[in-house]
Structures are given as C-alpha cells and as structure tokens.
C-alpha positions in Angstrom: 0.0 0.0 0.0 1.3 3.4 -0.9 1.4 6.1 1.7 -0.8 9.1 1.1 0.8 12.2 -0.4 1.5 15.1 2.0 0.0 18.1 0.1 1.1 21.6 1.2 -1.0 24.7 0.7 0.5 28.1 -0.1 1.0 30.4 2.8 -1.1 32.9 0.8 -4.1 30.6 0.8 -7.3 31.6 2.5 -9.8 29.4 4.3 -12.3 29.7 1.4 -10.6 26.9 -0.6 -9.0 29.1 -3.2 -5.5 27.7 -3.1 -2.9 25.7 -4.9 -1.5 22.7 -3.2 1.7 20.9 -4.1 3.8 17.9 -3.1 6.9 16.1 -4.3 6.6 12.5 -5.5 9.3 10.4 -7.2 11.4 13.3 -8.5 8.3 15.2 -9.8 6.3 18.1 -8.4 2.5 17.6 -8.3 0.2 20.6 -8.2 -3.6 20.7 -7.7 -6.3 23.2 -7.0 -7.9 22.6 -3.6 -11.4 22.8 -4.9 -10.8 20.3 -7.6 -8.2 17.8 -6.1 -8.8 15.1 -8.7 -7.0 17.1 -11.4 -3.3 17.0 -10.8 -0.6 18.6 -12.9 2.9 17.1 -12.9 6.1 19.1 -13.6 9.8 19.1 -12.6 11.3 21.3 -9.9 13.3 23.2 -12.5 10.2 23.9 -14.7 8.2 25.0 -11.6 11.0 27.3 -10.5 11.1 28.8 -14.1 7.3 29.3 -14.0 7.4 31.0 -10.6 10.2 33.2 -11.7 8.2 34.3 -14.8 5.1 35.1 -12.6 7.2 37.1 -10.2 8.7 39.1 -13.1 5.4 39.7 -14.8 3.5 43.0 -14.3 1.2 42.9 -11.2 -2.0 43.2 -13.3 -1.0 40.0 -15.2 0.4 37.9 -12.3 -1.9 38.8 -9.4 -4.8 36.5 -8.7 -8.3 38.1 -8.8 -9.0 40.0 -5.7 -5.4 40.5 -4.7 -2.6 42.8 -5.7 -3.1 46.2 -7.3 -6.4 47.4 -8.3 -7.2 47.6 -12.0 -7.0 51.1 -13.4 -8.6 50.3 -16.8 -12.2 49.8 -17.7 -13.9 46.7 -16.4 -15.6 44.1 -18.6 -19.4 44.1 -18.5 -19.8 40.4 -19.2 
C-alpha cells in the first residue's frame, strides 16, 4: 500500500478553498487546486522554478490573482 501524499498549501491561501497545493513525488512536483483535487498537474522542480520566476517578473496586473494585488485602473468588462 502506498502512503498518502503530503500536500502543502500556499501560505497565501485563505480558508475559502481558493488555493494551490503541491507535493513532491518520485522526483516530480505535483500541483492541484484545492477545490478540484482530482485534477493533478505534474512538472519538474526546474520547470516549476522557471514558471514562478516568470510570474514574479510579470506586471502585477498580469500575475496577481483576482481580488489580490493592485487594483485595476482600466475599464472593467461588463460580461
């Protein structure tokens, strides 16, 4: 029997379930969204580090999740 994976939540997560969880398994990094844990993305540590570096370097309006970061200054969509 395989031991259950030890998923970690981001320190930025809130109690409303809007968070990303990750764990290491067999040399890979697994990521999932807490409100849909059946869908798991697999990547390498190197690729995850590159992706996080890209997000940190992106303009705040592009990288910040909804409801966080700087407020939008442009017009809002009506849809």
